[in-house]
Structures are given as C-alpha cells and as structure tokens.
N, CA, C and O atoms as CSV, one atom per row, in Angstrom:
chain,resi,resn,atom,element,x,y,z
A,1,MET,N,N,0.846,-1.177,0.000
A,1,MET,CA,C,0.000,0.000,0.000
A,1,MET,C,C,0.891,1.239,0.000
A,1,MET,O,O,1.943,1.264,0.639
A,2,SER,N,N,0.467,2.231,-0.701
A,2,SER,CA,C,1.269,3.454,-0.827
A,2,SER,C,C,1.145,4.373,0.385
A,2,SER,O,O,2.034,5.185,0.643
A,3,GLY,N,N,0.066,4.251,1.116
A,3,GLY,CA,C,-0.159,5.142,2.245
A,3,GLY,C,C,-0.764,6.472,1.837
A,3,GLY,O,O,-1.042,7.319,2.685
A,4,LYS,N,N,-0.970,6.657,0.538
A,4,LYS,CA,C,-1.559,7.911,0.051
A,4,LYS,C,C,-3.051,7.915,0.345
A,4,LYS,O,O,-3.695,6.866,0.376
A,5,ILE,N,N,-3.586,9.101,0.560
A,5,ILE,CA,C,-4.988,9.252,0.932
A,5,ILE,C,C,-5.723,10.013,-0.164
A,5,ILE,O,O,-5.314,11.098,-0.576
A,6,CYS,N,N,-6.826,9.409,-0.626
A,6,CYS,CA,C,-7.657,10.028,-1.660
A,6,CYS,C,C,-8.216,11.351,-1.144
A,6,CYS,O,O,-8.748,11.418,-0.036
A,7,GLY,N,N,-8.095,12.390,-1.945
A,7,GLY,CA,C,-8.591,13.701,-1.564
A,7,GLY,C,C,-7.506,14.579,-0.960
A,7,GLY,O,O,-7.626,15.803,-0.929
A,8,ARG,N,N,-6.448,13.940,-0.482
A,8,ARG,CA,C,-5.320,14.709,0.062
A,8,ARG,C,C,-4.101,14.560,-0.844
A,8,ARG,O,O,-3.495,15.552,-1.249
A,9,ASP,N,N,-3.745,13.310,-1.160
A,9,ASP,CA,C,-2.553,13.039,-1.963
A,9,ASP,C,C,-2.866,12.858,-3.455
A,9,ASP,O,O,-1.987,13.011,-4.303
A,10,PHE,N,N,-4.074,12.546,-3.750
A,10,PHE,CA,C,-4.517,12.421,-5.141
A,10,PHE,C,C,-6.027,12.627,-5.170
A,10,PHE,O,O,-6.710,12.465,-4.159
A,11,GLY,N,N,-6.532,12.984,-6.338
A,11,GLY,CA,C,-7.962,13.219,-6.483
A,11,GLY,C,C,-8.647,12.098,-7.230
A,11,GLY,O,O,-8.027,11.386,-8.020
A,12,LEU,N,N,-9.916,11.952,-6.974
A,12,LEU,CA,C,-10.755,10.985,-7.670
A,12,LEU,C,C,-11.997,11.715,-8.149
A,12,LEU,O,O,-12.661,12.411,-7.381
A,13,VAL,N,N,-12.305,11.545,-9.443
A,13,VAL,CA,C,-13.463,12.229,-10.028
A,13,VAL,C,C,-14.346,11.213,-10.726
A,13,VAL,O,O,-13.860,10.343,-11.450
A,14,TYR,N,N,-15.636,11.328,-10.505
A,14,TYR,CA,C,-16.663,10.529,-11.178
A,14,TYR,C,C,-17.443,11.501,-12.047
A,14,TYR,O,O,-18.025,12.464,-11.548
A,15,ASN,N,N,-17.452,11.239,-13.366
A,15,ASN,CA,C,-18.071,12.161,-14.303
A,15,ASN,C,C,-18.915,11.371,-15.310
A,15,ASN,O,O,-18.471,11.125,-16.431
A,16,PRO,N,N,-20.125,10.974,-14.914
A,16,PRO,CA,C,-20.962,10.194,-15.834
A,16,PRO,C,C,-21.425,11.037,-17.013
A,16,PRO,O,O,-21.647,12.241,-16.889
A,17,GLU,N,N,-21.562,10.393,-18.134
A,17,GLU,CA,C,-22.026,11.092,-19.332
A,17,GLU,C,C,-23.540,10.948,-19.469
A,17,GLU,O,O,-24.146,9.998,-18.973
A,18,PHE,N,N,-24.126,11.921,-20.157
A,18,PHE,CA,C,-25.562,11.890,-20.448
A,18,PHE,C,C,-25.706,12.031,-21.951
A,18,PHE,O,O,-26.083,13.090,-22.454
A,19,VAL,N,N,-25.401,10.953,-22.667
A,19,VAL,CA,C,-25.428,10.972,-24.125
A,19,VAL,C,C,-26.368,9.882,-24.639
A,19,VAL,O,O,-26.628,8.888,-23.960
A,20,ALA,N,N,-26.865,10.094,-25.846
A,20,ALA,CA,C,-27.752,9.120,-26.472
A,20,ALA,C,C,-27.047,8.488,-27.667
A,20,ALA,O,O,-26.236,9.130,-28.334
A,21,ILE,N,N,-27.361,7.236,-27.926
A,21,ILE,CA,C,-26.805,6.555,-29.085
A,21,ILE,C,C,-27.229,7.321,-30.330
A,21,ILE,O,O,-28.392,7.696,-30.474
A,22,GLY,N,N,-26.284,7.548,-31.221
A,22,GLY,CA,C,-26.573,8.265,-32.452
A,22,GLY,C,C,-26.261,9.750,-32.367
A,22,GLY,O,O,-26.213,10.434,-33.390
A,23,SER,N,N,-26.049,10.256,-31.158
A,23,SER,CA,C,-25.716,11.679,-31.026
A,23,SER,C,C,-24.689,11.895,-29.911
A,23,SER,O,O,-24.745,12.892,-29.192
A,24,VAL,N,N,-23.763,10.961,-29.778
A,24,VAL,CA,C,-22.798,10.997,-28.685
A,24,VAL,C,C,-21.934,12.254,-28.746
A,24,VAL,O,O,-21.791,12.949,-27.740
A,25,ILE,N,N,-21.362,12.554,-29.895
A,25,ILE,CA,C,-20.478,13.721,-30.003
A,25,ILE,C,C,-21.256,15.008,-29.793
A,25,ILE,O,O,-20.810,15.892,-29.062
A,26,LYS,N,N,-22.420,15.119,-30.432
A,26,LYS,CA,C,-23.258,16.309,-30.264
A,26,LYS,C,C,-23.652,16.484,-28.794
A,26,LYS,O,O,-23.566,17.587,-28.255
A,27,ASP,N,N,-24.080,15.405,-28.155
A,27,ASP,CA,C,-24.487,15.465,-26.745
A,27,ASP,C,C,-23.319,15.794,-25.824
A,27,ASP,O,O,-23.479,16.525,-24.846
A,28,PHE,N,N,-22.140,15.251,-26.140
A,28,PHE,CA,C,-20.966,15.533,-25.316
A,28,PHE,C,C,-20.562,17.004,-25.417
A,28,PHE,O,O,-20.189,17.625,-24.421
A,29,LEU,N,N,-20.638,17.548,-26.618
A,29,LEU,CA,C,-20.225,18.942,-26.823
A,29,LEU,C,C,-21.295,19.951,-26.404
A,29,LEU,O,O,-20.994,21.130,-26.220
A,30,ASN,N,N,-22.539,19.499,-26.254
A,30,ASN,CA,C,-23.654,20.386,-25.911
A,30,ASN,C,C,-24.510,19.803,-24.785
A,30,ASN,O,O,-25.713,19.616,-24.966
A,31,PRO,N,N,-23.920,19.519,-23.643
A,31,PRO,CA,C,-24.686,18.875,-22.571
A,31,PRO,C,C,-25.656,19.845,-21.887
A,31,PRO,O,O,-25.399,21.047,-21.807
A,32,ASP,N,N,-26.767,19.301,-21.400
A,32,ASP,CA,C,-27.670,20.071,-20.550
A,32,ASP,C,C,-27.062,20.205,-19.158
A,32,ASP,O,O,-27.181,21.237,-18.497
A,33,LEU,N,N,-26.413,19.136,-18.742
A,33,LEU,CA,C,-25.878,19.036,-17.382
A,33,LEU,C,C,-24.521,18.354,-17.424
A,33,LEU,O,O,-24.340,17.356,-18.121
A,34,VAL,N,N,-23.577,18.891,-16.682
A,34,VAL,CA,C,-22.300,18.220,-16.444
A,34,VAL,C,C,-22.269,17.908,-14.958
A,34,VAL,O,O,-22.280,18.808,-14.118
A,35,LEU,N,N,-22.230,16.632,-14.652
A,35,LEU,CA,C,-22.242,16.164,-13.275
A,35,LEU,C,C,-20.833,15.716,-12.900
A,35,LEU,O,O,-20.262,14.833,-13.541
A,36,ILE,N,N,-20.286,16.324,-11.873
A,36,ILE,CA,C,-18.928,16.002,-11.441
A,36,ILE,C,C,-18.960,15.595,-9.970
A,36,ILE,O,O,-19.234,16.404,-9.083
A,37,GLY,N,N,-18.674,14.328,-9.745
A,37,GLY,CA,C,-18.520,13.843,-8.375
A,37,GLY,C,C,-17.037,13.812,-8.068
A,37,GLY,O,O,-16.248,13.327,-8.879
A,38,THR,N,N,-16.647,14.319,-6.917
A,38,THR,CA,C,-15.223,14.428,-6.644
A,38,THR,C,C,-14.887,14.175,-5.181
A,38,THR,O,O,-15.706,14.352,-4.279
A,39,SER,N,N,-13.650,13.756,-4.993
A,39,SER,CA,C,-13.149,13.527,-3.636
A,39,SER,C,C,-12.621,14.818,-3.012
A,39,SER,O,O,-12.465,14.916,-1.795
A,40,ASP,N,N,-12.347,15.812,-3.872
A,40,ASP,CA,C,-11.770,17.062,-3.375
A,40,ASP,C,C,-12.086,18.201,-4.338
A,40,ASP,O,O,-12.346,17.976,-5.520
A,41,GLU,N,N,-12.061,19.402,-3.828
A,41,GLU,CA,C,-12.428,20.597,-4.602
A,41,GLU,C,C,-11.495,20.816,-5.792
A,41,GLU,O,O,-11.961,21.162,-6.877
A,42,TYR,N,N,-10.211,20.624,-5.615
A,42,TYR,CA,C,-9.235,20.868,-6.678
A,42,TYR,C,C,-9.510,20.000,-7.909
A,42,TYR,O,O,-9.538,20.508,-9.030
A,43,SER,N,N,-9.710,18.709,-7.711
A,43,SER,CA,C,-9.960,17.791,-8.828
A,43,SER,C,C,-11.251,18.148,-9.554
A,43,SER,O,O,-11.308,18.117,-10.783
A,44,GLY,N,N,-12.283,18.487,-8.792
A,44,GLY,CA,C,-13.550,18.888,-9.401
A,44,GLY,C,C,-13.409,20.143,-10.237
A,44,GLY,O,O,-13.996,20.246,-11.314
A,45,THR,N,N,-12.637,21.093,-9.750
A,45,THR,CA,C,-12.419,22.341,-10.483
A,45,THR,C,C,-11.649,22.089,-11.772
A,45,THR,O,O,-11.944,22.720,-12.788
A,46,LEU,N,N,-10.671,21.185,-11.763
A,46,LEU,CA,C,-9.931,20.848,-12.983
A,46,LEU,C,C,-10.857,20.298,-14.060
A,46,LEU,O,O,-10.769,20.696,-15.222
A,47,VAL,N,N,-11.744,19.383,-13.676
A,47,VAL,CA,C,-12.672,18.796,-14.639
A,47,VAL,C,C,-13.656,19.857,-15.138
A,47,VAL,O,O,-13.981,19.883,-16.325
A,48,LYS,N,N,-14.125,20.719,-14.259
A,48,LYS,CA,C,-15.018,21.802,-14.659
A,48,LYS,C,C,-14.357,22.695,-15.703
A,48,LYS,O,O,-14.979,23.041,-16.707
A,49,GLU,N,N,-13.114,23.066,-15.474
A,49,GLU,CA,C,-12.384,23.911,-16.425
A,49,GLU,C,C,-12.223,23.212,-17.771
A,49,GLU,O,O,-12.291,23.859,-18.816
A,50,LEU,N,N,-12.013,21.906,-17.754
A,50,LEU,CA,C,-11.924,21.141,-18.996
A,50,LEU,C,C,-13.222,21.252,-19.792
A,50,LEU,O,O,-13.197,21.486,-21.000
A,51,TYR,N,N,-14.349,21.083,-19.115
A,51,TYR,CA,C,-15.647,21.200,-19.793
A,51,TYR,C,C,-15.891,22.618,-20.305
A,51,TYR,O,O,-16.419,22.790,-21.403
A,52,LEU,N,N,-15.523,23.620,-19.540
A,52,LEU,CA,C,-15.739,25.009,-19.961
A,52,LEU,C,C,-14.968,25.337,-21.240
A,52,LEU,O,O,-15.398,26.181,-22.025
A,53,THR,N,N,-13.839,24.675,-21.449
A,53,THR,CA,C,-13.064,24.916,-22.667
A,53,THR,C,C,-13.433,23.974,-23.804
A,53,THR,O,O,-12.999,24.184,-24.937
A,54,THR,N,N,-14.223,22.943,-23.530
A,54,THR,CA,C,-14.568,21.934,-24.533
A,54,THR,C,C,-15.990,22.081,-25.073
A,54,THR,O,O,-16.221,21.873,-26.264
A,55,CYS,N,N,-16.924,22.428,-24.227
A,55,CYS,CA,C,-18.342,22.476,-24.631
A,55,CYS,C,C,-18.629,23.654,-25.559
A,55,CYS,O,O,-18.041,24.729,-25.436
A,56,ASN,N,N,-19.549,23.417,-26.488
A,56,ASN,CA,C,-19.997,24.476,-27.399
A,56,ASN,C,C,-21.068,25.352,-26.764
A,56,ASN,O,O,-21.313,26.465,-27.229
A,57,ASN,N,N,-21.696,24.870,-25.727
A,57,ASN,CA,C,-22.755,25.623,-25.048
A,57,ASN,C,C,-22.283,26.022,-23.652
A,57,ASN,O,O,-21.104,25.892,-23.322
A,58,ASN,N,N,-23.195,26.496,-22.860
A,58,ASN,CA,C,-22.878,26.898,-21.494
A,58,ASN,C,C,-23.688,26.012,-20.543
A,58,ASN,O,O,-24.699,26.452,-19.996
A,59,PRO,N,N,-23.242,24.756,-20.345
A,59,PRO,CA,C,-24.044,23.811,-19.561
A,59,PRO,C,C,-24.068,24.152,-18.078
A,59,PRO,O,O,-23.192,24.844,-17.559
A,60,TYR,N,N,-25.097,23.646,-17.418
A,60,TYR,CA,C,-25.149,23.715,-15.959
A,60,TYR,C,C,-24.133,22.700,-15.451
A,60,TYR,O,O,-24.231,21.513,-15.763
A,61,ILE,N,N,-23.171,23.152,-14.681
A,61,ILE,CA,C,-22.135,22.270,-14.143
A,61,ILE,C,C,-22.294,22.229,-12.636
A,61,ILE,O,O,-22.309,23.263,-11.967
A,62,VAL,N,N,-22.412,21.026,-12.116
A,62,VAL,CA,C,-22.559,20.872,-10.672
A,62,VAL,C,C,-21.452,19.945,-10.162
A,62,VAL,O,O,-21.207,18.872,-10.713
A,63,ILE,N,N,-20.798,20.393,-9.100
A,63,ILE,CA,C,-19.740,19.613,-8.466
A,63,ILE,C,C,-20.250,19.188,-7.090
A,63,ILE,O,O,-20.754,20.005,-6.320
A,64,MET,N,N,-20.111,17.901,-6.798
A,64,MET,CA,C,-20.600,17.361,-5.527
A,64,MET,C,C,-19.723,16.199,-5.100
A,64,MET,O,O,-18.862,15.751,-5.858
A,65,PHE,N,N,-19.941,15.714,-3.892
A,65,PHE,CA,C,-19.211,14.547,-3.431
A,65,PHE,C,C,-19.572,13.331,-4.282
A,65,PHE,O,O,-20.644,13.286,-4.886
A,66,LEU,N,N,-18.682,12.358,-4.327
A,66,LEU,CA,C,-18.823,11.173,-5.175
A,66,LEU,C,C,-20.163,10.462,-4.992
A,66,LEU,O,O,-20.834,10.159,-5.978
A,67,ILE,N,N,-20.556,10.195,-3.769
A,67,ILE,CA,C,-21.785,9.435,-3.524
A,67,ILE,C,C,-23.013,10.192,-4.011
A,67,ILE,O,O,-23.948,9.587,-4.535
A,68,ASN,N,N,-23.015,11.512,-3.841
A,68,ASN,CA,C,-24.140,12.310,-4.333
A,68,ASN,C,C,-24.218,12.275,-5.850
A,68,ASN,O,O,-25.312,12.256,-6.414
A,69,ALA,N,N,-23.071,12.266,-6.514
A,69,ALA,CA,C,-23.056,12.196,-7.973
A,69,ALA,C,C,-23.601,10.854,-8.459
A,69,ALA,O,O,-24.350,10.802,-9.434
A,70,GLU,N,N,-23.231,9.786,-7.787
A,70,GLU,CA,C,-23.728,8.463,-8.183
A,70,GLU,C,C,-25.241,8.374,-8.000
A,70,GLU,O,O,-25.948,7.881,-8.878
A,71,ILE,N,N,-25.727,8.846,-6.876
A,71,ILE,CA,C,-27.175,8.809,-6.632
A,71,ILE,C,C,-27.912,9.724,-7.616
A,71,ILE,O,O,-29.005,9.389,-8.072
A,72,THR,N,N,-27.321,10.867,-7.940
A,72,THR,CA,C,-27.926,11.770,-8.929
A,72,THR,C,C,-28.019,11.096,-10.287
A,72,THR,O,O,-29.064,11.166,-10.934
A,73,LYS,N,N,-26.952,10.443,-10.736
A,73,LYS,CA,C,-26.952,9.749,-12.031
A,73,LYS,C,C,-28.015,8.651,-12.049
A,73,LYS,O,O,-28.780,8.550,-13.008
A,74,LEU,N,N,-28.071,7.836,-11.011
A,74,LEU,CA,C,-29.077,6.768,-10.950
A,74,LEU,C,C,-30.490,7.358,-10.947
A,74,LEU,O,O,-31.386,6.827,-11.602
A,75,SER,N,N,-30.686,8.447,-10.217
A,75,SER,CA,C,-32.000,9.095,-10.139
A,75,SER,C,C,-32.420,9.653,-11.482
A,75,SER,O,O,-33.581,9.522,-11.870
A,76,LEU,N,N,-31.496,10.275,-12.198
A,76,LEU,CA,C,-31.817,10.798,-13.525
A,76,LEU,C,C,-32.230,9.677,-14.477
A,76,LEU,O,O,-33.212,9.806,-15.208
A,77,ASN,N,N,-31.469,8.570,-14.462
A,77,ASN,CA,C,-31.827,7.437,-15.321
A,77,ASN,C,C,-33.201,6.882,-14.968
A,77,ASN,O,O,-33.993,6.571,-15.857
A,78,CYS,N,N,-33.483,6.758,-13.686
A,78,CYS,CA,C,-34.794,6.251,-13.255
A,78,CYS,C,C,-35.916,7.196,-13.661
A,78,CYS,O,O,-36.975,6.753,-14.108
A,79,PHE,N,N,-35.687,8.499,-13.508
A,79,PHE,CA,C,-36.717,9.472,-13.836
A,79,PHE,C,C,-37.027,9.459,-15.335
A,79,PHE,O,O,-38.192,9.501,-15.730
A,80,VAL,N,N,-35.984,9.400,-16.168
A,80,VAL,CA,C,-36.208,9.351,-17.617
A,80,VAL,C,C,-36.934,8.065,-17.994
A,80,VAL,O,O,-37.848,8.085,-18.818
A,81,THR,N,N,-36.533,6.952,-17.397
A,81,THR,CA,C,-37.210,5.679,-17.653
A,81,THR,C,C,-38.684,5.754,-17.255
A,81,THR,O,O,-39.556,5.267,-17.975
A,82,MET,N,N,-38.950,6.364,-16.107
A,82,MET,CA,C,-40.334,6.511,-15.635
A,82,MET,C,C,-41.138,7.364,-16.617
A,82,MET,O,O,-42.296,7.056,-16.901
A,83,LYS,N,N,-40.535,8.426,-17.131
A,83,LYS,CA,C,-41.238,9.321,-18.054
A,83,LYS,C,C,-41.571,8.596,-19.366
A,83,LYS,O,O,-42.671,8.740,-19.900
A,84,ILE,N,N,-40.614,7.821,-19.875
A,84,ILE,CA,C,-40.864,7.033,-21.094
A,84,ILE,C,C,-41.951,5.999,-20.832
A,84,ILE,O,O,-42.853,5.820,-21.651
A,85,SER,N,N,-41.868,5.320,-19.695
A,85,SER,CA,C,-42.874,4.301,-19.349
A,85,SER,C,C,-44.257,4.925,-19.215
A,85,SER,O,O,-45.248,4.347,-19.662
A,86,PHE,N,N,-44.327,6.103,-18.601
A,86,PHE,CA,C,-45.594,6.805,-18.457
A,86,PHE,C,C,-46.188,7.117,-19.823
A,86,PHE,O,O,-47.376,6.890,-20.052
A,87,ALA,N,N,-45.367,7.635,-20.731
A,87,ALA,CA,C,-45.853,7.957,-22.080
A,87,ALA,C,C,-46.312,6.698,-22.806
A,87,ALA,O,O,-47.310,6.732,-23.527
A,88,ASN,N,N,-45.603,5.595,-22.629
A,88,ASN,CA,C,-46.008,4.336,-23.256
A,88,ASN,C,C,-47.348,3.846,-22.708
A,88,ASN,O,O,-48.215,3.416,-23.469
A,89,GLU,N,N,-47.513,3.912,-21.398
A,89,GLU,CA,C,-48.782,3.469,-20.801
A,89,GLU,C,C,-49.938,4.371,-21.220
A,89,GLU,O,O,-51.039,3.893,-21.493
A,90,LEU,N,N,-49.687,5.663,-21.269
A,90,LEU,CA,C,-50.711,6.606,-21.723
A,90,LEU,C,C,-51.085,6.326,-23.172
A,90,LEU,O,O,-52.260,6.394,-23.534
A,91,ALA,N,N,-50.093,6.009,-24.007
A,91,ALA,CA,C,-50.371,5.652,-25.403
A,91,ALA,C,C,-51.224,4.392,-25.481
A,91,ALA,O,O,-52.116,4.293,-26.324
A,92,SER,N,N,-50.951,3.429,-24.605
A,92,SER,CA,C,-51.755,2.188,-24.581
A,92,SER,C,C,-53.210,2.491,-24.227
A,92,SER,O,O,-54.127,1.914,-24.811
A,93,ILE,N,N,-53.420,3.387,-23.279
A,93,ILE,CA,C,-54.783,3.782,-22.909
A,93,ILE,C,C,-55.468,4.465,-24.081
A,93,ILE,O,O,-56.621,4.171,-24.397
A,94,CYS,N,N,-54.745,5.383,-24.724
A,94,CYS,CA,C,-55.326,6.131,-25.848
A,94,CYS,C,C,-55.699,5.221,-27.015
A,94,CYS,O,O,-56.676,5.486,-27.716
A,95,GLU,N,N,-54.937,4.161,-27.230
A,95,GLU,CA,C,-55.251,3.211,-28.301
A,95,GLU,C,C,-56.588,2.512,-28.061
A,95,GLU,O,O,-57.233,2.064,-29.009
A,96,LYS,N,N,-57.003,2.418,-26.805
A,96,LYS,CA,C,-58.238,1.714,-26.454
A,96,LYS,C,C,-59.444,2.635,-26.308
A,96,LYS,O,O,-60.577,2.162,-26.215
A,97,VAL,N,N,-59.211,3.949,-26.288
A,97,VAL,CA,C,-60.298,4.907,-26.098
A,97,VAL,C,C,-60.567,5.612,-27.427
A,97,VAL,O,O,-59.718,6.354,-27.922
A,98,PRO,N,N,-61.743,5.381,-28.000
A,98,PRO,CA,C,-62.065,6.017,-29.284
A,98,PRO,C,C,-61.940,7.543,-29.205
A,98,PRO,O,O,-62.485,8.181,-28.303
A,99,GLY,N,N,-61.211,8.111,-30.172
A,99,GLY,CA,C,-61.063,9.558,-30.249
A,99,GLY,C,C,-59.908,10.128,-29.448
A,99,GLY,O,O,-59.576,11.304,-29.589
A,100,ALA,N,N,-59.295,9.310,-28.612
A,100,ALA,CA,C,-58.170,9.799,-27.807
A,100,ALA,C,C,-56.938,9.951,-28.693
A,100,ALA,O,O,-56.617,9.059,-29.478
A,101,ASP,N,N,-56.258,11.070,-28.567
A,101,ASP,CA,C,-55.084,11.361,-29.393
A,101,ASP,C,C,-53.878,11.582,-28.477
A,101,ASP,O,O,-53.773,12.609,-27.806
A,102,ILE,N,N,-52.976,10.609,-28.460
A,102,ILE,CA,C,-51.818,10.666,-27.564
A,102,ILE,C,C,-50.974,11.901,-27.812
A,102,ILE,O,O,-50.434,12.474,-26.866
A,103,ASP,N,N,-50.847,12.328,-29.069
A,103,ASP,CA,C,-50.015,13.496,-29.368
A,103,ASP,C,C,-50.615,14.784,-28.811
A,103,ASP,O,O,-49.884,15.651,-28.334
A,104,VAL,N,N,-51.924,14.913,-28.868
A,104,VAL,CA,C,-52.590,16.089,-28.304
A,104,VAL,C,C,-52.410,16.103,-26.788
A,104,VAL,O,O,-52.137,17.145,-26.192
A,105,ILE,N,N,-52.567,14.938,-26.180
A,105,ILE,CA,C,-52.466,14.830,-24.719
A,105,ILE,C,C,-51.045,15.091,-24.241
A,105,ILE,O,O,-50.840,15.866,-23.307
A,106,THR,N,N,-50.057,14.450,-24.872
A,106,THR,CA,C,-48.674,14.645,-24.422
A,106,THR,C,C,-48.168,16.055,-24.735
A,106,THR,O,O,-47.303,16.572,-24.027
A,107,ASP,N,N,-48.695,16.672,-25.776
A,107,ASP,CA,C,-48.319,18.057,-26.059
A,107,ASP,C,C,-48.804,18.971,-24.932
A,107,ASP,O,O,-48.082,19.860,-24.482
A,108,ALA,N,N,-50.025,18.737,-24.490
A,108,ALA,CA,C,-50.569,19.538,-23.383
A,108,ALA,C,C,-49.797,19.265,-22.090
A,108,ALA,O,O,-49.447,20.199,-21.370
A,109,LEU,N,N,-49.531,17.998,-21.796
A,109,LEU,CA,C,-48.764,17.648,-20.597
A,109,LEU,C,C,-47.372,18.280,-20.628
A,109,LEU,O,O,-46.910,18.837,-19.633
A,110,GLY,N,N,-46.723,18.187,-21.767
A,110,GLY,CA,C,-45.368,18.704,-21.904
A,110,GLY,C,C,-45.277,20.214,-21.847
A,110,GLY,O,O,-44.199,20.763,-21.618
A,111,SER,N,N,-46.398,20.893,-22.053
A,111,SER,CA,C,-46.407,22.354,-21.974
A,111,SER,C,C,-46.300,22.849,-20.538
A,111,SER,O,O,-45.968,24.012,-20.306
A,112,ASP,N,N,-46.575,21.991,-19.588
A,112,ASP,CA,C,-46.409,22.326,-18.178
A,112,ASP,C,C,-44.915,22.230,-17.866
A,112,ASP,O,O,-44.320,21.165,-18.025
A,113,THR,N,N,-44.312,23.321,-17.428
A,113,THR,CA,C,-42.868,23.341,-17.198
A,113,THR,C,C,-42.418,22.351,-16.131
A,113,THR,O,O,-41.245,21.981,-16.093
A,114,ARG,N,N,-43.317,21.921,-15.274
A,114,ARG,CA,C,-42.935,20.912,-14.276
A,114,ARG,C,C,-42.712,19.558,-14.924
A,114,ARG,O,O,-42.046,18.699,-14.345
A,115,ILE,N,N,-43.261,19.350,-16.123
A,115,ILE,CA,C,-43.148,18.070,-16.816
A,115,ILE,C,C,-42.182,18.169,-17.989
A,115,ILE,O,O,-41.225,17.399,-18.070
A,116,GLY,N,N,-42.423,19.111,-18.898
A,116,GLY,CA,C,-41.570,19.283,-20.071
A,116,GLY,C,C,-41.888,18.290,-21.170
A,116,GLY,O,O,-42.416,17.209,-20.906
A,117,LYS,N,N,-41.571,18.651,-22.390
A,117,LYS,CA,C,-41.901,17.834,-23.563
A,117,LYS,C,C,-40.929,16.694,-23.826
A,117,LYS,O,O,-41.284,15.707,-24.470
A,118,LYS,N,N,-39.706,16.826,-23.330
A,118,LYS,CA,C,-38.689,15.832,-23.635
A,118,LYS,C,C,-39.098,14.442,-23.123
A,118,LYS,O,O,-39.522,14.282,-21.978
A,119,TYR,N,N,-38.960,13.468,-23.984
A,119,TYR,CA,C,-39.266,12.056,-23.728
A,119,TYR,C,C,-40.761,11.744,-23.711
A,119,TYR,O,O,-41.135,10.589,-23.508
A,120,LEU,N,N,-41.613,12.722,-23.915
A,120,LEU,CA,C,-43.039,12.439,-24.079
A,120,LEU,C,C,-43.370,12.272,-25.557
A,120,LEU,O,O,-44.230,11.464,-25.908
A,121,ARG,N,N,-42.713,13.009,-26.411
A,121,ARG,CA,C,-43.000,12.957,-27.849
A,121,ARG,C,C,-42.268,11.814,-28.535
A,121,ARG,O,O,-42.740,11.318,-29.557
A,122,LYS,N,N,-41.164,11.396,-28.020
A,122,LYS,CA,C,-40.365,10.350,-28.654
A,122,LYS,C,C,-40.659,9.009,-27.998
A,122,LYS,O,O,-39.759,8.358,-27.468
A,123,ARG,N,N,-41.900,8.607,-28.035
A,123,ARG,CA,C,-42.278,7.327,-27.457
A,123,ARG,C,C,-41.867,6.186,-28.388
A,123,ARG,O,O,-41.754,6.367,-29.600
A,124,CYS,N,N,-41.654,5.052,-27.821
A,124,CYS,CA,C,-41.392,3.855,-28.609
A,124,CYS,C,C,-42.719,3.293,-29.076
A,124,CYS,O,O,-43.744,3.460,-28.415
A,125,LYS,N,N,-42.694,2.634,-30.203
A,125,LYS,CA,C,-43.913,1.987,-30.712
A,125,LYS,C,C,-44.287,0.789,-29.839
A,125,LYS,O,O,-45.459,0.433,-29.716
A,126,ARG,N,N,-43.274,0.181,-29.240
A,126,ARG,CA,C,-43.488,-0.916,-28.296
A,126,ARG,C,C,-42.962,-0.468,-26.949
A,126,ARG,O,O,-42.392,0.618,-26.840
A,127,HIS,N,N,-43.136,-1.266,-25.940
A,127,HIS,CA,C,-42.673,-0.887,-24.607
A,127,HIS,C,C,-41.153,-0.727,-24.593
A,127,HIS,O,O,-40.426,-1.550,-25.149
A,128,CYS,N,N,-40.691,0.331,-23.958
A,128,CYS,CA,C,-39.258,0.650,-23.881
A,128,CYS,C,C,-38.720,0.349,-22.494
A,128,CYS,O,O,-39.459,0.336,-21.510
A,129,TYR,N,N,-37.438,0.112,-22.436
A,129,TYR,CA,C,-36.748,-0.007,-21.160
A,129,TYR,C,C,-35.293,0.368,-21.400
A,129,TYR,O,O,-34.853,0.448,-22.547
A,130,PHE,N,N,-34.543,0.598,-20.325
A,130,PHE,CA,C,-33.120,0.877,-20.422
A,130,PHE,C,C,-32.360,-0.400,-20.104
A,130,PHE,O,O,-32.694,-1.111,-19.156
A,131,ASP,N,N,-31.328,-0.691,-20.907
A,131,ASP,CA,C,-30.482,-1.825,-20.577
A,131,ASP,C,C,-29.448,-1.390,-19.533
A,131,ASP,O,O,-29.487,-0.255,-19.057
A,132,LYS,N,N,-28.531,-2.282,-19.179
A,132,LYS,CA,C,-27.558,-1.986,-18.118
A,132,LYS,C,C,-26.646,-0.811,-18.451
A,132,LYS,O,O,-26.080,-0.196,-17.548
A,133,LEU,N,N,-26.496,-0.492,-19.730
A,133,LEU,CA,C,-25.645,0.618,-20.138
A,133,LEU,C,C,-26.419,1.911,-20.294
A,133,LEU,O,O,-25.838,2.936,-20.651
A,134,GLY,N,N,-27.726,1.888,-20.034
A,134,GLY,CA,C,-28.533,3.095,-20.135
A,134,GLY,C,C,-29.086,3.347,-21.525
A,134,GLY,O,O,-29.616,4.427,-21.787
A,135,ASN,N,N,-28.976,2.372,-22.426
A,135,ASN,CA,C,-29.502,2.510,-23.770
A,135,ASN,C,C,-30.982,2.151,-23.806
A,135,ASN,O,O,-31.408,1.216,-23.129
A,136,VAL,N,N,-31.765,2.881,-24.587
A,136,VAL,CA,C,-33.193,2.588,-24.708
A,136,VAL,C,C,-33.364,1.385,-25.619
A,136,VAL,O,O,-32.814,1.349,-26.720
A,137,ARG,N,N,-34.112,0.417,-25.169
A,137,ARG,CA,C,-34.400,-0.800,-25.929
A,137,ARG,C,C,-35.914,-0.991,-25.976
A,137,ARG,O,O,-36.642,-0.437,-25.151
A,138,THR,N,N,-36.380,-1.773,-26.940
A,138,THR,CA,C,-37.813,-2.078,-27.006
A,138,THR,C,C,-38.030,-3.549,-26.698
A,138,THR,O,O,-37.199,-4.398,-27.017
A,139,ALA,N,N,-39.162,-3.831,-26.073
A,139,ALA,CA,C,-39.495,-5.210,-25.705
A,139,ALA,C,C,-40.309,-5.860,-26.791
A,139,ALA,O,O,-40.687,-7.025,-26.665
C-alpha cells in the first residue's frame, strides 16, 4: 500500500455522461448538465475547467461529493425511464379509447414546465426499457 490518501494526496473524479446513441459527439459537446462527483475541490475544479473549454454551449455544471453524484446519475436514469414508461402506458390507454389522441395529450402535458416535452413525444412503438448501459431498448 502506498499510504496515500484520496482527496489529500490524489484526487478521484466521477463524471458520468448523459449521451444518447446516435448523437454521442453532439451530446458531449452540448450537454444540458455536467455532473462532477469528486473527492476534493481541486480535482472537481480541474474537470469543470476542462468542460468550460470543450463544450460548445454553457451547460449547468454541478460539483458534488462522489456518492451524491452516483445517486444523482441513478435518479436521472430512473426518472427518464419513468417518463418514457408513463408515455407508453398513456399511449396504450389512448389506443383503447375512441377519439383519444396521444399526441394532443402529451403536447398539453409537456407544456407544463414541471413536466416538459422531452421524452413524451419520442415514445417507442413498443414498450421501452433501459439496458444496463442506459440505452433505450424495445421489448
């Protein structure tokens, strides 16, 4: 053992990506959120500066302790999965109700800023789920 202590003698950074298959480079260069989990302030600041010089946009960058970053990443994945599942279930209901139009309904729902349009309009034709890597798959 080296006797070195994480956060004092060296830094550790957890920086999960939020990219979609087919738009990885675009998503990396134009993120909505940059999540940086770190063992120490210095390491987190280095990664933040890297993003500030790399991104084409001005993303929201949040630096937090490692465990908070992991829970945030898992929570975001769960929330997006829940939103897709909700849209799929709503579409199933609309298919059974004469005159119901899923696009009209999800457009109205998405207009509420607490919900937003993202992931309501891009429903899967069949039931969707995320695989272990966070990719959207259909059942």
